[in-house]
N, C-alpha and C positions, 0 to 999 in steps of 0.2 A: 605353766608348761605341762604338756601332756607327757605322761610316763610311757616309755616304749616297753611293750610286753616282750619278754625274752622269747626267742624262737627255739629255745632248747630247755632241757631240764637237767639239773645236776644230780647224779647218783653216786654215792660213795660205795666203792666195791673193793673186794679182795680177789685177786686173780692168781691162780697157780698155773705155771707153765711147766714144761718138762724139766727145767733146770733151776727155777727160782719162783718166788712169790712177790706180788706187788700189791700195795694198797694205794688207792688214789681215787680221783674223781673222773667219772665217765660222763660225757655230755650226750644226752639223748636228743636227737633232732625232733622238731615239732611233730613230724609225721611218724615217729617211732615212739611208742608209749612204754615199751619194756626193753630191758637189756637184751632179751632174747631176739628182739627185732634187729638190734644192732649187730648181735653175734651172727645172725643169719642173713644179713644183707650182702651185697656183692663185693664190698670192700675187703681187701686182704688183711688190713691192719685195724686194730681198735686203738683209739687215742685215749690217753689218760693224762691228767694234770695233777700237780701236787703229789707226785708219786714217791712212796717210801718203799724201801726194800732192804733186806739184810746185806745185800750186795753193794749198797751205796753208803758212803760216809755221811752224806747229807741228802735231803729230799731233792728230787729232780722236778723241774718246772713242767716238763713234758716228756712223754714216752709213747712211742708207737709199738704195739705188741702184735706180732704175727699171729693171727687167729688159729693157724694150723698147729701152733705150739701150745695153745691153751688147753688145760685139762679140766680145771674147775673155775667157776665164778660164784662168788658169794656176795649178795647185796648186804651191805653193813647197816643200812637204814631202810628197811623195806617200806616204811610209810612214805618216804620220798618218791619211790618208784610209782606208787599208787596215785600220787597227786596228779591232777590234770589241769 
């Protein structure tokens, strides 16, 4: 059986918004090679999965964060972002 190549890349990131912080996984589409590509595209929200925050009792499976509220983004595993 032929393995299907993923059309996205997973990047673990920490995001600080105006009122909270989130740690989770961002999926970069095949045509976007960096988080900055996703941050600067036309979509209003950035999607994260497996999200942890001091505001949650337990991790959330999915969270959409309004880009206008984001102040900082840190890549937690820079080597993963560089992989192609």
